[in-house]
C-alpha positions, 0 to 999 in steps of 0.5 A: 075957663075959655073954649076954643075951636075943635077942628071942623066940629060945631062944639067948642073944647075947653082950653085945658084938658084933663089927662088921666095917666098921671093921677095921685096913687097911694104908694108910688105904684101906678095901678093904686091910684088914690081913688077918693082924691082922683075923683076929686080932682076930675069933678073939680076940673069939670065943676070949674069948665073942663069938658074934655077927658082923656085916658086910654087902655094902658094907663095906670096899669089898666086902671085910669079908665076904671077911675075915670068910669067911677068918677063921671057917675052922678051926672058928671058924664053929661058935662064932658066929652070922652076920649080913649084910645086903641092900644094899636101896639098890643094888637097882634090881629084883627081878632083882638080889636073886639075884645079890648074895646068891649074891655074898655066900654066895660071898665068906663061903664060906657056904651059909647066914647066921644073921641077914639083914637088910635093910640101912639101912631108910628111907622110900625102901628100905621102898618098894623092898621093897614094889615089889620084894617083897623080904620075899617072896624073903627068906621063899623063902631061908628056905624053903630054908634059906639064911636062917635069921633075918630082920631089918633095920638102920635110919636114919630117923625113929620114924614110918618106923621104926614103919612098918618093924616093923609092915610084917612079922609075923616080923621076929626082930631090928632093929638100931638107932643107940643111944647116950647121945647119941642118945635121942631120934634115929631110932628112938631110945628110943621104937623101942627100946621099941616093937620089945621089946614086940613081943619083937625082938631089938635090936642096938644099933649105933654105941654110941660114935656112931661113935667119938666117944664114945671119943675124949678128950672136950672139957675140960667133959666130961672134968671131968663124968667126973672128977667121980665115984669111979667111974672108967670110961673114956669107952668104957666109960661109954658102953657100960655105959649101952646095956648097963645097958637090959634090952631091949638084946639086944647093943652092936655095936662096930667095933673097929679095933685089938686093944686095942679088942677087949681093952677092949671084952671086959673091959667086957663081961664086967662088964656087966648089965641095970639095974647103973647106979645113979641117980647113975651115970645122972645122971652120964652125963646130965651128960655128955650135957649137957655136950656138947651145951652145945658145939653152936654153932647151935641148930637143932633141925631142925624143917624150917621152912626148908626147901625151900631156893629153892637146895637147900641141906639147912640142917638136915643142914649145921648137924647136921654142923657141930654134931657137928664142934664138939661132938665136937671133930673137924673131920676127921670133919665134913669127910668127913660134909660132903663125903665120898663119903656126904656132901652133894652140891655142890648141897646144901652151905652155899656154894650159899647166896645170903643170900636170907633166905626162911629167916630169917622162917620159923626159929622159932630165930631163927638168922641161917642165911645168916651160919652158912652161911658159917662152916660152909662155910669150916670144912668146905669143899673149900678145906681139901684144899689 
């Protein structure tokens, strides 16, 4: 295992972190974790040098923290650092903070969390942090010794990321979505550089973009990977791109099988900053272009079409549709479109009444009403039949 700088701390983190959000289940229900296999996977990772384990209050329908608590028995807790998160989205008042945190400690069978994150920071959750004095609450927990270091995970655009970073002088680290397809998405490369300039540890989540970059790629992308004498799996190309960047502290992988754990540990063992050649970086750039060449709708999410008078979330609809086509994964597209964390029925493409107001506003001249029909045909509820 290779180890890397973690912000300003006098401690080095493993290049690979274990994300406990996609663990194996017994029946496909996230709440029903295959406990023996999941514990075996976590302990295998720790035995092979992984020293950072990340979970959160809502993962696996609230069961992830309990599983992690079991996995870290028998001396494993002493071998690693533990991270979990306050679910800011679920906090309705300052009175919710202590009960949630106490429940987390009980689930994890812990008295202290090494790295505590404010989960899913965005513009709305930043307002909650301010309104409910969550940073002051967290500082109280650090003073009493139940939290060691404070950070946040993030899902919004760069300007909001910068605002969150600047909100508090004592962040130790941040967790951002970062992979070779998301260089300009959310915090993106600018966010990584901004946080690094403040000497923050940077945890790269979704290095495989939710597994999409690890699946058998479309032919055009497979041809790119096959064009070089340096043979790596699509998973390793994606991970090595993240590890190549010296600002990144670790790549956090949500592994679902023992095979994935074994492979990722192996890949991490041959990682290092600035290790990819210019030709290899150009190759990854061509793979990105090949993926983007599959995008059916040239939507740039400029938002000029919004608000839709009938409530359709036009840019989000196109993002979900484009991702489903780009990665050849309709199943995930349907989940993102109409799953529990997807769009509300009133925001879906079938709410388009073809009024045409968006047509004159779109700088890309996209025939939006026609695409709305196609999106809903592909991803809509009738696919349940």
